[in-house]
N, C-alpha and C positions, 0 to 999 in steps of 0.2 A: 753606830753612830756614823757608818757610810751613807747610811739613807737619808740623815737629816743634813749632811752637808750641802748636798744640792738645793735642798729647800732654802738653808740659810745662804748658799751664794746667790741664788736667785732673789731672794729679799734684799741684799745688800745691793744687788745692780738696779734697786727699782728707784734709787735717787736719780734724780736728772742735775748733772751739772751745769752751770751756767756762769757765763762771763760775758759782761759788755763794757765797753768805754764809751762815756759820753764826753764832747768835747765843748768847751766854754770860751768865749772871747774876752775873758778878764782873768786877772789874777786871782789866785786860790782865795785872799781873803774878801776880795769883791764876790766872789762866786759863795763864800761859804756865806757871808753877809746875808746872801739873796737866800739860800737854803734854808737858814734859820728865822727865817721871816715869816712869820703866820700867814701873813696876806699873801705871799708868794705861793707858800704851801696850799691855800684855799685855791688858788687860782690855777695852779698847775693839775691839783686834783679835779677841779672842774672841768679842764680844759682836755684831761684825759679819760672823762666819762663817768667821774664821779656823779653820784645822785644826791649825795650827802657826806658832808666833812667834819670833823675836829681834829684840832691842833694844839698840842700841846709843847712848848719849849721852855724847858729848866735849865739852865747855866749854873755851874758851879763858881765859887770865886778863883779857881785855878785855870778858867778858861775852857774846861770841857763843857760840853753841851749835849744833853739829849732831847732829842726830837721826836714826837711820838704824834703819829695821824693815824685816825679810822676812818676808812672810806666805805660807802655803801655803793658797789658798782653791781651794774647788770651781769645777771650770770651767762656772760659769752663764753660756754662751756660746749665739747662735744655731748651728744645724747646720751653717752654711756654714763656720764658724770651729772648729768641734771637731776635725777632722781637722790644725789647725795648732796646737792646744793641748793635747789630749787631755783626761784626766779632773779633773785639777789645774791650776792656775796658781801660778808663784812670781811674787811682787812685791815688789821692793827699792825701799823709798820713803826718798829722802832730802832732809832739810829742812835747808838752812844757813841759820840765824837770826843777824840781826844783833843787835848789842847795844841794849838799850831805850834810848828816847828818855828824855827827862824826864817825859812824860806815860806812860809804861809802854808805849807803840806799838813794836813789830816789823817786821821784814820777812823774809820767806825766799825764796832761790831755792827749787824742789821740782822734784824729777824721779822719777820711777816708772818702773824697768826691770820688764818682765815677761818671765815664760819663753817666750811667745808671740812673735809678730810685731808687738808693741805697747810703744808708750813714750808717757809724759805728762812735758811740761816746762813750767814756770809759775813763777807767783809766789804767796806767803803774805802777807797783811798781818793783822796783829792790831793793833786799833784801840779805843780807848775808846768807848763808846757813853753815852748818858743813862740807860741801863738796865742797865750793865754792859760789856759790849765784845761785838766780833764777829770773826770772822776770815773774811776773802775769800779764795777760791782763785783763779785765773784760770790759764789754760794751753790746751796743745793736746795731744790725743791724735793721735798718728800713726801707721796700721797700716801696715804694708810689704808688703802683700798686694793683688796685682791683683784688680781686679773686685769682690772683697768687703771691700776694706779700708774703705770708709766704712760697711757694716753693723757691723764689728769696733767702727770708733771709735765709733759712735753706742750701740753695747751697752756699751761701756766707760764711756760718759759716764752714762746711766742707772745703770749699777751703784755707778759713782762717787758720784751724786747719794742715792741708796739708804743708799751706807755713810757720807756726811757726816751725812745726816737722822738715822741711827741713831747716830753718834757724838755727836751734840749730847744725845740722850736718857741715853746714858752718859754724858757729863759732868754732864748736870745731877744727876743720882743721886749719881756721885763728889762733886759739890761738897757736896750735903745729906748725904751722909753723913760727911764730914769737916768740916762747917762747923758 
């Protein structure tokens, strides 16, 4: 078993932790109304490179909401990963939001299943701030590819950060156009 331990330890290190905080210039109730609007989801996905997007929003009578979007994206991945994913990547994101707290804050479990050997799981928190609100994304990318998994996870984290930054710009425009 002593020879197996280093391999298990290496495997456990292959996951890439990810944290990013987005700022929005509106209160949590306004931001959440935007986040759950299928038209907004379509617009943000198109603005962040999606070639094709489907969106489904399901609410419960108790104010919990599940948002599921599937995007087809160009495969902007390192060369070693190209053979695993092809020219495009399909990403299905599921956000399972809790009901709002009295201050408008909410939390969600989030998962993203990619068409390639990669997944993301984590949480979202929508929280009021003095100048609006923010959404913090926390989670882990996990690639199930020997040797290049860490490279794939790092590339996914970089692309996700770019996507979330672009989403902030789209949200600001969306709020200005509707405010």
